[in-house]
C-alpha positions in Angstrom: -2.0 -8.0 -5.5 -3.9 -5.5 -3.3 -1.7 -3.7 -0.8 -3.7 -5.0 2.1 -3.1 -8.5 0.8 0.7 -8.2 0.8 0.7 -6.7 3.8 -1.1 -9.0 5.8 0.0 -12.9 3.7 3.8 -11.5 2.2 5.0 -9.3 4.6 2.9 -10.0 7.8 3.0 -7.3 9.4 0.3 -4.5 10.6 -0.8 -1.4 8.8 1.0 1.0 11.7 4.2 -1.1 10.7 3.7 -0.7 6.3 3.1 2.8 6.8 6.3 3.5 8.8 8.0 1.1 6.1 6.6 3.6 3.7 7.2 6.9 5.7 3.5 8.0 5.5 1.0 8.2 8.3 -1.1 5.6 9.4 -4.0 7.8 8.3 -2.9 8.0 4.8 -1.9 4.2 4.6 -5.3 3.1 5.5 -6.8 5.4 3.5 -4.8 3.6 0.4 -5.5 -0.1 1.5 -9.3 0.7 2.2 -9.3 2.6 -1.8 -10.2 5.9 -0.1 -7.4 7.9 -1.2 -5.0 7.0 -4.1 -1.8 7.5 -3.6 0.3 9.8 -5.9 2.7 8.8 -8.2 6.0 9.0 -5.9 4.4 7.0 -3.6 3.2 4.3 -5.9 6.8 3.9 -7.0 7.7 3.4 -3.4 4.8 1.0 -2.5 6.0 -1.0 -6.2 9.7 -1.1 -4.5 8.5 -1.6 -1.0 6.1 -4.9 -2.5 9.0 -6.0 -5.4 6.4 -5.3 -8.0 4.1 -7.1 -6.3 1.9 -4.3 -5.6 1.2 -2.0 -8.5 -0.8 1.1 -9.4 -3.1 -1.4 -11.3 -4.0 -2.9 -7.7 -5.4 0.7 -6.9 -8.0 0.9 -10.1 -11.5 0.0 -9.1 -10.9 -1.2 -5.8 -14.2 -2.2 -3.6 
């Protein structure tokens, strides 16, 4: 499941709140969500924990 889908359908929160929960800036979070940048390994671990394993590193590969 991609980051945006998880945020909007499971967590039902906005990107600002998601960024806050993950401890990153809104801009950094937005870049991940839109496939502009890849999260670091430590950020990927945080994302996986935050999403209960629903968003994984594979979800960031070949994003469009």
